[in-house]
Biopython code that builds the backbone (N, CA, C, O; Angstrom):
import numpy as np
from Bio.PDB.StructureBuilder import StructureBuilder

atoms = [
    (1, "MET", "N", (-1.578, -27.916, 20.050)),
    (1, "MET", "CA", (-2.661, -27.634, 19.127)),
    (1, "MET", "C", (-2.965, -26.138, 19.151)),
    (1, "MET", "O", (-3.056, -25.533, 20.219)),
    (2, "THR", "N", (-3.118, -25.560, 17.989)),
    (2, "THR", "CA", (-3.436, -24.138, 17.910)),
    (2, "THR", "C", (-4.926, -23.969, 17.681)),
    (2, "THR", "O", (-5.580, -24.827, 17.088)),
    (3, "ARG", "N", (-5.440, -22.878, 18.149)),
    (3, "ARG", "CA", (-6.861, -22.574, 17.972)),
    (3, "ARG", "C", (-7.018, -21.594, 16.831)),
    (3, "ARG", "O", (-6.097, -20.847, 16.497)),
    (4, "GLY", "N", (-8.194, -21.608, 16.241)),
    (4, "GLY", "CA", (-8.471, -20.658, 15.174)),
    (4, "GLY", "C", (-8.112, -21.210, 13.810)),
    (4, "GLY", "O", (-7.893, -22.409, 13.637)),
    (5, "ARG", "N", (-8.059, -20.332, 12.875)),
    (5, "ARG", "CA", (-7.821, -20.692, 11.485)),
    (5, "ARG", "C", (-6.369, -21.045, 11.248)),
    (5, "ARG", "O", (-5.475, -20.302, 11.652)),
    (6, "ARG", "N", (-6.125, -22.161, 10.603)),
    (6, "ARG", "CA", (-4.758, -22.562, 10.277)),
    (6, "ARG", "C", (-4.288, -21.803, 9.051)),
    (6, "ARG", "O", (-5.020, -21.656, 8.072)),
    (7, "GLN", "N", (-3.076, -21.333, 9.118)),
    (7, "GLN", "CA", (-2.494, -20.624, 7.988)),
    (7, "GLN", "C", (-1.813, -21.634, 7.077)),
    (7, "GLN", "O", (-1.091, -22.505, 7.562)),
    (8, "PRO", "N", (-2.025, -21.538, 5.770)),
    (8, "PRO", "CA", (-1.338, -22.455, 4.861)),
    (8, "PRO", "C", (0.149, -22.156, 4.868)),
    (8, "PRO", "O", (0.550, -21.020, 5.120)),
    (9, "PRO", "N", (0.977, -23.163, 4.593)),
    (9, "PRO", "CA", (2.414, -22.894, 4.538)),
    (9, "PRO", "C", (2.720, -21.898, 3.434)),
    (9, "PRO", "O", (2.080, -21.897, 2.382)),
    (10, "ARG", "N", (3.689, -21.067, 3.685)),
    (10, "ARG", "CA", (4.054, -20.053, 2.689)),
    (10, "ARG", "C", (4.984, -20.668, 1.655)),
    (10, "ARG", "O", (5.923, -21.393, 1.985)),
    (11, "SER", "N", (4.704, -20.366, 0.425)),
    (11, "SER", "CA", (5.575, -20.832, -0.647)),
    (11, "SER", "C", (6.700, -19.818, -0.805)),
    (11, "SER", "O", (6.577, -18.682, -0.346)),
    (12, "PRO", "N", (7.808, -20.217, -1.457)),
    (12, "PRO", "CA", (8.886, -19.246, -1.664)),
    (12, "PRO", "C", (8.421, -17.995, -2.389)),
    (12, "PRO", "O", (8.934, -16.909, -2.118)),
    (13, "ALA", "N", (7.455, -18.115, -3.311)),
    (13, "ALA", "CA", (6.950, -16.940, -4.038)),
    (13, "ALA", "C", (6.242, -15.986, -3.091)),
    (13, "ALA", "O", (6.267, -14.773, -3.301)),
    (14, "THR", "N", (5.599, -16.529, -2.032)),
    (14, "THR", "CA", (4.898, -15.683, -1.074)),
    (14, "THR", "C", (5.882, -14.810, -0.304)),
    (14, "THR", "O", (5.552, -13.686, 0.073)),
    (15, "ASN", "N", (7.086, -15.320, -0.072)),
    (15, "ASN", "CA", (8.080, -14.598, 0.705)),
    (15, "ASN", "C", (8.951, -13.680, -0.157)),
    (15, "ASN", "O", (9.834, -13.000, 0.367)),
    (16, "ALA", "N", (8.717, -13.654, -1.451)),
    (16, "ALA", "CA", (9.489, -12.790, -2.334)),
    (16, "ALA", "C", (9.145, -11.334, -2.067)),
    (16, "ALA", "O", (8.054, -11.023, -1.590)),
    (17, "GLN", "N", (10.065, -10.458, -2.373)),
    (17, "GLN", "CA", (9.806, -9.034, -2.194)),
    (17, "GLN", "C", (9.229, -8.445, -3.468)),
    (17, "GLN", "O", (9.521, -8.895, -4.576)),
    (18, "VAL", "N", (8.407, -7.432, -3.282)),
    (18, "VAL", "CA", (7.808, -6.718, -4.402)),
    (18, "VAL", "C", (7.846, -5.230, -4.051)),
    (18, "VAL", "O", (7.721, -4.859, -2.884)),
    (19, "THR", "N", (8.014, -4.401, -5.045)),
    (19, "THR", "CA", (8.075, -2.958, -4.832)),
    (19, "THR", "C", (6.909, -2.297, -5.560)),
    (19, "THR", "O", (6.656, -2.564, -6.734)),
    (20, "TYR", "N", (6.210, -1.434, -4.840)),
    (20, "TYR", "CA", (5.119, -0.666, -5.421)),
    (20, "TYR", "C", (5.393, 0.822, -5.217)),
    (20, "TYR", "O", (6.351, 1.193, -4.539)),
    (21, "SER", "N", (4.565, 1.658, -5.798)),
    (21, "SER", "CA", (4.755, 3.109, -5.758)),
    (21, "SER", "C", (3.880, 3.738, -4.689)),
    (21, "SER", "O", (2.655, 3.631, -4.742)),
    (22, "ALA", "N", (4.507, 4.397, -3.711)),
    (22, "ALA", "CA", (3.769, 5.116, -2.675)),
    (22, "ALA", "C", (3.638, 6.573, -3.091)),
    (22, "ALA", "O", (4.621, 7.214, -3.463)),
    (23, "VAL", "N", (2.426, 7.086, -3.024)),
    (23, "VAL", "CA", (2.161, 8.488, -3.307)),
    (23, "VAL", "C", (1.984, 9.192, -1.962)),
    (23, "VAL", "O", (1.079, 8.860, -1.197)),
    (24, "LEU", "N", (2.843, 10.153, -1.681)),
    (24, "LEU", "CA", (2.841, 10.867, -0.404)),
    (24, "LEU", "C", (2.391, 12.302, -0.637)),
    (24, "LEU", "O", (2.941, 13.006, -1.485)),
    (25, "THR", "N", (1.395, 12.726, 0.115)),
    (25, "THR", "CA", (0.896, 14.090, -0.023)),
    (25, "THR", "C", (0.693, 14.702, 1.357)),
    (25, "THR", "O", (0.260, 14.016, 2.283)),
    (26, "PRO", "N", (1.002, 15.981, 1.498)),
    (26, "PRO", "CA", (0.770, 16.632, 2.785)),
    (26, "PRO", "C", (-0.718, 16.863, 3.002)),
    (26, "PRO", "O", (-1.448, 17.205, 2.071)),
    (27, "ALA", "N", (-1.155, 16.674, 4.228)),
    (27, "ALA", "CA", (-2.559, 16.920, 4.581)),
    (27, "ALA", "C", (-2.662, 18.257, 5.297)),
    (27, "ALA", "O", (-1.672, 18.775, 5.813)),
    (28, "GLU", "N", (-3.850, 18.801, 5.323)),
    (28, "GLU", "CA", (-4.073, 20.100, 5.970)),
    (28, "GLU", "C", (-3.793, 20.069, 7.466)),
    (28, "GLU", "O", (-3.477, 21.102, 8.056)),
    (29, "ASP", "N", (-3.906, 18.884, 8.094)),
    (29, "ASP", "CA", (-3.690, 18.775, 9.534)),
    (29, "ASP", "C", (-2.224, 18.574, 9.911)),
    (29, "ASP", "O", (-1.911, 18.339, 11.078)),
    (30, "GLY", "N", (-1.325, 18.666, 8.930)),
    (30, "GLY", "CA", (0.101, 18.522, 9.195)),
    (30, "GLY", "C", (0.627, 17.112, 9.013)),
    (30, "GLY", "O", (1.840, 16.900, 9.017)),
    (31, "PHE", "N", (-0.254, 16.155, 8.856)),
    (31, "PHE", "CA", (0.175, 14.782, 8.621)),
    (31, "PHE", "C", (0.566, 14.600, 7.158)),
    (31, "PHE", "O", (0.304, 15.467, 6.325)),
    (32, "VAL", "N", (1.187, 13.480, 6.858)),
    (32, "VAL", "CA", (1.515, 13.102, 5.489)),
    (32, "VAL", "C", (0.648, 11.896, 5.150)),
    (32, "VAL", "O", (0.706, 10.878, 5.840)),
    (33, "CYS", "N", (-0.155, 12.002, 4.096)),
    (33, "CYS", "CA", (-0.985, 10.898, 3.633)),
    (33, "CYS", "C", (-0.174, 10.048, 2.666)),
    (33, "CYS", "O", (0.594, 10.570, 1.858)),
    (34, "ALA", "N", (-0.352, 8.737, 2.755)),
    (34, "ALA", "CA", (0.384, 7.819, 1.889)),
    (34, "ALA", "C", (-0.572, 6.780, 1.331)),
    (34, "ALA", "O", (-1.384, 6.218, 2.065)),
    (35, "GLN", "N", (-0.476, 6.526, 0.036)),
    (35, "GLN", "CA", (-1.303, 5.515, -0.610)),
    (35, "GLN", "C", (-0.470, 4.806, -1.665)),
    (35, "GLN", "O", (0.331, 5.431, -2.358)),
    (36, "ILE", "N", (-0.663, 3.502, -1.781)),
    (36, "ILE", "CA", (0.025, 2.727, -2.809)),
    (36, "ILE", "C", (-0.782, 2.849, -4.095)),
    (36, "ILE", "O", (-1.963, 2.502, -4.127)),
    (37, "ALA", "N", (-0.149, 3.341, -5.149)),
    (37, "ALA", "CA", (-0.858, 3.613, -6.405)),
    (37, "ALA", "C", (-1.505, 2.359, -6.990)),
    (37, "ALA", "O", (-2.628, 2.413, -7.490)),
    (38, "GLU", "N", (-0.803, 1.242, -6.929)),
    (38, "GLU", "CA", (-1.298, 0.012, -7.550)),
    (38, "GLU", "C", (-2.292, -0.746, -6.658)),
    (38, "GLU", "O", (-3.060, -1.572, -7.151)),
    (39, "ILE", "N", (-2.280, -0.472, -5.372)),
    (39, "ILE", "CA", (-3.138, -1.169, -4.396)),
    (39, "ILE", "C", (-3.875, -0.081, -3.612)),
    (39, "ILE", "O", (-3.443, 0.263, -2.512)),
    (40, "PRO", "N", (-4.961, 0.466, -4.134)),
    (40, "PRO", "CA", (-5.586, 1.637, -3.510)),
    (40, "PRO", "C", (-6.090, 1.416, -2.089)),
    (40, "PRO", "O", (-6.268, 2.381, -1.346)),
    (41, "GLU", "N", (-6.323, 0.165, -1.696)),
    (41, "GLU", "CA", (-6.769, -0.065, -0.321)),
    (41, "GLU", "C", (-5.620, 0.017, 0.683)),
    (41, "GLU", "O", (-5.857, 0.012, 1.891)),
    (42, "ALA", "N", (-4.386, 0.092, 0.204)),
    (42, "ALA", "CA", (-3.222, 0.277, 1.077)),
    (42, "ALA", "C", (-3.010, 1.780, 1.254)),
    (42, "ALA", "O", (-2.381, 2.436, 0.424)),
    (43, "ILE", "N", (-3.541, 2.302, 2.342)),
    (43, "ILE", "CA", (-3.506, 3.737, 2.592)),
    (43, "ILE", "C", (-3.248, 3.967, 4.072)),
    (43, "ILE", "O", (-3.736, 3.216, 4.916)),
    (44, "SER", "N", (-2.488, 4.995, 4.384)),
    (44, "SER", "CA", (-2.195, 5.310, 5.779)),
    (44, "SER", "C", (-1.730, 6.755, 5.857)),
    (44, "SER", "O", (-1.864, 7.516, 4.899)),
    (45, "ARG", "N", (-1.181, 7.123, 7.007)),
    (45, "ARG", "CA", (-0.646, 8.464, 7.176)),
    (45, "ARG", "C", (0.362, 8.437, 8.304)),
    (45, "ARG", "O", (0.468, 7.450, 9.032)),
    (46, "GLY", "N", (1.104, 9.527, 8.448)),
    (46, "GLY", "CA", (2.070, 9.645, 9.527)),
    (46, "GLY", "C", (2.415, 11.103, 9.744)),
    (46, "GLY", "O", (2.061, 11.968, 8.943)),
    (47, "ARG", "N", (3.108, 11.363, 10.832)),
    (47, "ARG", "CA", (3.505, 12.746, 11.144)),
    (47, "ARG", "C", (4.682, 13.210, 10.285)),
    (47, "ARG", "O", (4.881, 14.409, 10.089)),
    (48, "THR", "N", (5.462, 12.248, 9.772)),
    (48, "THR", "CA", (6.605, 12.556, 8.912)),
    (48, "THR", "C", (6.533, 11.669, 7.673)),
    (48, "THR", "O", (5.745, 10.724, 7.622)),
    (49, "ILE", "N", (7.352, 11.974, 6.685)),
    (49, "ILE", "CA", (7.415, 11.128, 5.488)),
    (49, "ILE", "C", (7.854, 9.716, 5.874)),
    (49, "ILE", "O", (7.321, 8.733, 5.360)),
    (50, "GLU", "N", (8.820, 9.621, 6.774)),
    (50, "GLU", "CA", (9.330, 8.309, 7.187)),
    (50, "GLU", "C", (8.240, 7.493, 7.885)),
    (50, "GLU", "O", (8.077, 6.302, 7.619)),
    (51, "GLU", "N", (7.497, 8.150, 8.784)),
    (51, "GLU", "CA", (6.424, 7.453, 9.503)),
    (51, "GLU", "C", (5.304, 7.054, 8.548)),
    (51, "GLU", "O", (4.777, 5.945, 8.643)),
    (52, "ALA", "N", (4.939, 7.935, 7.637)),
    (52, "ALA", "CA", (3.890, 7.624, 6.661)),
    (52, "ALA", "C", (4.318, 6.461, 5.766)),
    (52, "ALA", "O", (3.506, 5.593, 5.444)),
    (53, "THR", "N", (5.580, 6.442, 5.367)),
    (53, "THR", "CA", (6.090, 5.364, 4.526)),
    (53, "THR", "C", (6.066, 4.038, 5.270)),
    (53, "THR", "O", (5.657, 3.022, 4.708)),
    (54, "ALA", "N", (6.498, 4.032, 6.525)),
    (54, "ALA", "CA", (6.465, 2.805, 7.329)),
    (54, "ALA", "C", (5.028, 2.334, 7.535)),
    (54, "ALA", "O", (4.745, 1.139, 7.452)),
    (55, "ASN", "N", (4.124, 3.268, 7.804)),
    (55, "ASN", "CA", (2.721, 2.910, 8.036)),
    (55, "ASN", "C", (2.055, 2.358, 6.780)),
    (55, "ASN", "O", (1.281, 1.403, 6.854)),
    (56, "VAL", "N", (2.353, 2.955, 5.628)),
    (56, "VAL", "CA", (1.728, 2.458, 4.400)),
    (56, "VAL", "C", (2.352, 1.125, 3.992)),
    (56, "VAL", "O", (1.690, 0.318, 3.340)),
    (57, "ALA", "N", (3.604, 0.877, 4.359)),
    (57, "ALA", "CA", (4.206, -0.436, 4.102)),
    (57, "ALA", "C", (3.471, -1.512, 4.897)),
    (57, "ALA", "O", (3.225, -2.603, 4.383)),
    (58, "ALA", "N", (3.120, -1.212, 6.143)),
    (58, "ALA", "CA", (2.351, -2.162, 6.953)),
    (58, "ALA", "C", (0.968, -2.379, 6.346)),
    (58, "ALA", "O", (0.483, -3.509, 6.300)),
    (59, "ALA", "N", (0.333, -1.311, 5.882)),
    (59, "ALA", "CA", (-0.977, -1.425, 5.234)),
    (59, "ALA", "C", (-0.874, -2.241, 3.950)),
    (59, "ALA", "O", (-1.773, -3.019, 3.631)),
    (60, "LEU", "N", (0.213, -2.065, 3.219)),
    (60, "LEU", "CA", (0.432, -2.817, 1.982)),
    (60, "LEU", "C", (0.570, -4.307, 2.275)),
    (60, "LEU", "O", (-0.009, -5.133, 1.570)),
    (61, "GLU", "N", (1.328, -4.654, 3.304)),
    (61, "GLU", "CA", (1.472, -6.069, 3.664)),
    (61, "GLU", "C", (0.111, -6.695, 3.950)),
    (61, "GLU", "O", (-0.172, -7.804, 3.495)),
    (62, "LEU", "N", (-0.728, -5.994, 4.698)),
    (62, "LEU", "CA", (-2.071, -6.509, 5.003)),
    (62, "LEU", "C", (-2.928, -6.629, 3.743)),
    (62, "LEU", "O", (-3.632, -7.622, 3.559)),
    (63, "ALA", "N", (-2.865, -5.630, 2.887)),
    (63, "ALA", "CA", (-3.657, -5.649, 1.654)),
    (63, "ALA", "C", (-3.220, -6.790, 0.735)),
    (63, "ALA", "O", (-4.056, -7.460, 0.129)),
    (64, "LEU", "N", (-1.911, -7.008, 0.634)),
    (64, "LEU", "CA", (-1.408, -8.095, -0.209)),
    (64, "LEU", "C", (-1.818, -9.445, 0.363)),
    (64, "LEU", "O", (-2.201, -10.343, -0.386)),
    (65, "GLN", "N", (-1.742, -9.597, 1.679)),
    (65, "GLN", "CA", (-2.156, -10.858, 2.299)),
    (65, "GLN", "C", (-3.642, -11.106, 2.059)),
    (65, "GLN", "O", (-4.043, -12.235, 1.775)),
    (66, "TRP", "N", (-4.463, -10.056, 2.172)),
    (66, "TRP", "CA", (-5.893, -10.199, 1.916)),
    (66, "TRP", "C", (-6.127, -10.634, 0.476)),
    (66, "TRP", "O", (-6.933, -11.528, 0.216)),
    (67, "ARG", "N", (-5.421, -10.002, -0.461)),
    (67, "ARG", "CA", (-5.588, -10.362, -1.877)),
    (67, "ARG", "C", (-5.173, -11.808, -2.123)),
    (67, "ARG", "O", (-5.839, -12.528, -2.867)),
    (68, "ARG", "N", (-4.062, -12.241, -1.493)),
    (68, "ARG", "CA", (-3.640, -13.644, -1.634)),
    (68, "ARG", "C", (-4.716, -14.579, -1.076)),
    (68, "ARG", "O", (-5.082, -15.565, -1.715)),
    (69, "ASP", "N", (-5.216, -14.264, 0.113)),
    (69, "ASP", "CA", (-6.240, -15.093, 0.751)),
    (69, "ASP", "C", (-7.494, -15.202, -0.102)),
    (69, "ASP", "O", (-8.165, -16.233, -0.090)),
    (70, "GLU", "N", (-7.815, -14.145, -0.844)),
    (70, "GLU", "CA", (-8.993, -14.125, -1.716)),
    (70, "GLU", "C", (-8.711, -14.745, -3.086)),
    (70, "GLU", "O", (-9.613, -14.851, -3.917)),
    (71, "GLY", "N", (-7.471, -15.149, -3.319)),
    (71, "GLY", "CA", (-7.114, -15.760, -4.598)),
    (71, "GLY", "C", (-6.907, -14.763, -5.718)),
    (71, "GLY", "O", (-6.870, -15.143, -6.888)),
    (72, "GLU", "N", (-6.771, -13.505, -5.380)),
    (72, "GLU", "CA", (-6.569, -12.476, -6.405)),
    (72, "GLU", "C", (-5.097, -12.440, -6.811)),
    (72, "GLU", "O", (-4.209, -12.708, -6.002)),
    (73, "THR", "N", (-4.859, -12.109, -8.061)),
    (73, "THR", "CA", (-3.483, -11.933, -8.510)),
    (73, "THR", "C", (-2.989, -10.567, -8.046)),
    (73, "THR", "O", (-3.768, -9.628, -7.887)),
    (74, "LEU", "N", (-1.698, -10.480, -7.834)),
    (74, "LEU", "CA", (-1.116, -9.217, -7.406)),
    (74, "LEU", "C", (-0.735, -8.410, -8.636)),
    (74, "LEU", "O", (-0.166, -8.953, -9.583)),
    (75, "PRO", "N", (-1.044, -7.118, -8.632)),
    (75, "PRO", "CA", (-0.742, -6.299, -9.807)),
    (75, "PRO", "C", (0.757, -6.068, -9.955)),
    (75, "PRO", "O", (1.513, -6.117, -8.984)),
    (76, "ALA", "N", (1.160, -5.820, -11.179)),
    (76, "ALA", "CA", (2.545, -5.455, -11.450)),
    (76, "ALA", "C", (2.764, -4.019, -10.996)),
    (76, "ALA", "O", (1.814, -3.253, -10.829)),
    (77, "ARG", "N", (4.006, -3.673, -10.801)),
    (77, "ARG", "CA", (4.320, -2.301, -10.416)),
    (77, "ARG", "C", (3.978, -1.361, -11.563)),
    (77, "ARG", "O", (4.320, -1.622, -12.717)),
    (78, "ALA", "N", (3.310, -0.283, -11.241)),
    (78, "ALA", "CA", (2.941, 0.717, -12.237)),
    (78, "ALA", "C", (4.073, 1.726, -12.389)),
    (78, "ALA", "O", (4.872, 1.930, -11.474)),
    (79, "HIS", "N", (4.124, 2.333, -13.523)),
    (79, "HIS", "CA", (5.047, 3.439, -13.734)),
    (79, "HIS", "C", (4.225, 4.706, -13.540)),
    (79, "HIS", "O", (3.488, 5.130, -14.429)),
    (80, "VAL", "N", (4.366, 5.293, -12.374)),
    (80, "VAL", "CA", (3.540, 6.432, -11.979)),
    (80, "VAL", "C", (4.162, 7.725, -12.486)),
    (80, "VAL", "O", (5.359, 7.959, -12.324)),
    (81, "THR", "N", (3.339, 8.552, -13.098)),
    (81, "THR", "CA", (3.758, 9.876, -13.543)),
    (81, "THR", "C", (2.897, 10.908, -12.835)),
    (81, "THR", "O", (1.672, 10.788, -12.799)),
    (82, "VAL", "N", (3.526, 11.900, -12.285)),
    (82, "VAL", "CA", (2.794, 12.985, -11.637)),
    (82, "VAL", "C", (2.878, 14.191, -12.560)),
    (82, "VAL", "O", (3.961, 14.585, -12.992)),
    (83, "ALA", "N", (1.727, 14.767, -12.856)),
    (83, "ALA", "CA", (1.672, 15.912, -13.753)),
    (83, "ALA", "C", (0.797, 16.999, -13.146)),
    (83, "ALA", "O", (-0.204, 16.711, -12.491)),
    (84, "ALA", "N", (1.173, 18.219, -13.366)),
    (84, "ALA", "CA", (0.344, 19.346, -12.923)),
    (84, "ALA", "C", (-0.825, 19.492, -13.889)),
    (84, "ALA", "O", (-0.667, 19.361, -15.102)),
    (85, "VAL", "N", (-1.986, 19.761, -13.337)),
    (85, "VAL", "CA", (-3.204, 19.969, -14.140)),
    (85, "VAL", "C", (-3.785, 21.314, -13.716)),
    (85, "VAL", "O", (-4.038, 21.538, -12.533)),
    (86, "THR", "N", (-3.996, 22.204, -14.678)),
    (86, "THR", "CA", (-4.510, 23.532, -14.388)),
    (86, "THR", "C", (-5.922, 23.661, -14.936)),
    (86, "THR", "O", (-6.189, 23.306, -16.084)),
    (87, "VAL", "N", (-6.822, 24.171, -14.104)),
    (87, "VAL", "CA", (-8.195, 24.433, -14.520)),
    (87, "VAL", "C", (-8.580, 25.838, -14.055)),
    (87, "VAL", "O", (-7.969, 26.384, -13.136)),
    (88, "ALA", "N", (-9.562, 26.399, -14.674)),
    (88, "ALA", "CA", (-10.052, 27.703, -14.269)),
    (88, "ALA", "C", (-10.915, 27.550, -13.028)),
    (88, "ALA", "O", (-11.679, 26.591, -12.911)),
    (89, "THR", "N", (-10.797, 28.481, -12.117)),
    (89, "THR", "CA", (-11.663, 28.472, -10.939)),
    (89, "THR", "C", (-12.927, 29.236, -11.260)),
    (89, "THR", "O", (-12.926, 30.124, -12.113)),
    (90, "VAL", "N", (-13.986, 28.898, -10.592)),
    (90, "VAL", "CA", (-15.275, 29.540, -10.858)),
    (90, "VAL", "C", (-15.462, 30.685, -9.906)),
    (90, "VAL", "O", (-16.485, 31.368, -9.955)),
]
sb = StructureBuilder()
sb.init_structure("model")
sb.init_model(0)
sb.init_chain("A")
sb.init_seg("    ")
for serial, (resi, resn, name, xyz) in enumerate(atoms, 1):
    if name == "N":
        sb.init_residue(resn, " ", resi, " ")
    sb.init_atom(name, np.array(xyz, "f"), 0.0, 1.0, " ", f" {name:<3s}", serial, name[0])
structure = sb.get_structure()
């Protein structure tokens, strides 16, 4: 007998893979910040791009599981465009 909350059996759709867009930006402290564009609560950082990517993948798994547990639908992958924006400084 297990203690605590029982996990529902996973359906084949739950085990399917999904790809989202990670936005990686350098931080002032030398770390790399990573956030999933489509799932803003999936955010992390690392000392390298590889570490930040692995860390945000773990955060994404947790965020997706939370959304499933809450009955929320998972968003489709966004087509992310990065553009330079110039403004005048004051």
